[in-house]
N, C-alpha and C positions, 0 to 999 in steps of 0.2 A: 550536521543534519538538523532539520527543524525539530527542536526539542519538543514542541507541542505535538508533533506527529507521533513521537514515541509515547507521550502521555495518552494520546487518542487511542493508540493501539492497545495500551495497557488495559483498557476496559474489557476487551473481548478476546484478546489473543495472548494473554499471559501464558507462560513466562517469557521473558526475554533475557538475554545475556549481553551485557555491555562491556566494551573494551575501554577501560580507563575513563577519561572525561569526554571521549568522543561523542557519546550518546547525549551529552548535555549541550553540545554546541548548537547554536541557533543558525538555521539555514536561511536562505533568502529566496524570494521569488525571482524568476528570470524573465527577461523580455520576450515578446512574441517571436522575435527573430531567432531566439534560442530554443523555442518550444518545439522539441523534437522527441520522438520516441526511440531514438537510437543513442545509447549512452556513449560517451567518449571512451576511447581506449584506456585512458588513465583510470576511469571508474571500474572497468573490467579488471585492470591490473590490481587495483586496491582490493577488489572482491576476491580475486584468486589468492593474493598474498595474505589476506586476513582470514580466509576460510578455515585453514587448518588449526590455527590457534584458538579461535572461538569454538569450533566444533570439539576440539580436544578438551577444552574447559567444560563444555556442556556434558560430554561423555563421562568426565570425571566427577560430575555433580549428580544430576538425575536425568539421564538421557531421554527417558520417555516424556518428561515434562517439557522438553525442548523439541519434541517431535521425532526423536531418533530411537530406533530399536536398540535394545541393550547390547546386542551382539554386532552392531554395525562398526565398520572400520572407516576411518576418514577417507581412505583410498576408494571406497565404494560410492562416495558421494560426488556429485557434479553440480555445477551451476547452470541454470537454464536462462533463457532470455529474460532480462529484467523488466520490471514495471517501473515507469516513472510515476511519481506521485503528483497529482494535480490537485490544487486547493480550490475549494468552493467558497468564495467570499461571502460573508454573512449578508451583505446587501443584496446579493443575488437571490438569497433565500427569502429574506424579509420583504423584498419589493418585487416579487415574481408577478408577472402578468399572466392571466389565464390563457392568453393567446401566445405565450412564449413559443417561438418557432425554432430557436437554436440554443444549444447549451454550450457549444464549443467556445464561443466568443466570451463567455463568462468565466471560463476556467483559467487558473493561473498555474503555470508550470513551476515546480520547485527544483531544488538541487538534490533531491532525495531519490535514490533508486533502490528498488527491492529486488534482489536476486533470488529466485526460487532455488532452494537446495533440494535435489531429488536423489533418490536411490532407485536405480532402474528407471521406471516410469512413474514412481510414486512420490508425490510431494511430501517433504518432511517439515520444512521450515522456510523462513525467509531471512536473507542476509541483507541488512540495511547498510547502504553506502552513501556517503554524502561528501560534498565539497565544503571544507572548513573555512575557506577564504584563502588558503595557501596550498592545500593539497586535498586529494581524495582519500577518504578513510573508510575502512569497514568498521562500523560503529556498534552494531548489535545484531543478534540473531534471535530467532524464536518465532512468535506470531503464527503459531501452528494452525489455528482455525482459519486465519486469513489466507494462509498459503493454500489450504485445501479448497477454499472457495474460488480463489483466483485461478487455480488449475482447472476447476470445473468450468469457469467462464471461457477459458481458452479452448477447452475441449468442445464446448458447445458453439463457440464462435472462432473457428480455427483460422490461423494465418493462411493456410493453403486455400481457404475459401475466399481470401481477400479481406479478412476482417482483422482489425487491430484495436481490440478493446483497450480502454484507458481506466486506470484506477483514479478515483476521485475521493477526496476526504473533506468532510465538513468538520472542522475542528470544534466549533462551538456545539454542534449537535453530537459530536463524538461518534460519528457514523462513517462507514466506508461505503462507497457506491462504485458503479462502473457505467461507462457509456461506450457504445459501439458506433463510431462515426460513419462507418460504411453500411449500416443496417438499412438505410433507405429513408428512415424517418427519424426526427430528433428523439432522443431517448436518454433516460437517466434512471438507473435501477439500483435499489438498495442491495448490498451484500448481506446475506443473513448468516453471519458468522456464528458458529456454535462452538462452545468450549468442549463439547463431548468428543472423545477420541475415536470417532467413527467417521466413515466416509460421508461426504456431503450428500444430502438427499434433495437439495434444492435444484429446481429446473430454471435455468436462466435464459432459456430460449424465448421466453415471453418478456419483452422489454416494456418498461413503463414510460409514460409521457413525462417530460421534464417538469412541467408546471405542477402536476399532481404529486410527484415525488417531493419537490421542493416544499410544497405546502405541508407535507407530513413532518418536515423538519423545523417548521417555524417556531413552534412553542419552545423547544429546547434551545434553539439558537437565540431566541429572545431572552430566555432565562440566563443564558451564559454569555451574553453579549458583553457585559461589563466585566465579568470575571476573566474572560479571555480576550481582551481588546486587541492584542497583537496578532491574532490568528489562532491562538490555542493556549492551553494552560502551561504554566511553567513546569519544569521537570521536578 
């Protein structure tokens, strides 16, 4: 997994639970030909195989901090359709043109997938799975606030309506965003992740223009450009 991705999440979606050194592995960007929102079966298998152990460890620690009710059993949880992480290069933020008409061509797909862990229809947490260079691994879970916001995005932009929102991360800005390619106009909107253990109150049906959103990230991206030159902070 992209180690900087975990560091980026650490700001707003703590806590997380890591499995050995897997969370410290550095992921890679993939080529456009591999840029798909359908995870390989091996990623699904890694998620299913790793879920029980990571959840059991969380339940033995402080379950509420990881997004789980104290009385939940592992058997009550299931994995939902995962999100692929797309990276937002710093150059795309710093050199944005006011007339930017497309955001898709600037995004870089990574080898990180986030599987929502749900109980019934309620989001609990996210399970991070990545390709280590030799195999797919379930690396960490948690990210409670982000799981809640992503669930809300999908509820407001449902797949049954033909929408397939994408998760976008700006490592230098340490912010998460989303875009809906099928919305009809180019868009890029900030996720307003809150650490409060309450249901999201944000309305994501209003999408923001890419140029305006990127401009709001410029100051922090510039400040962290040299600190995180490889795409994000070290673990």
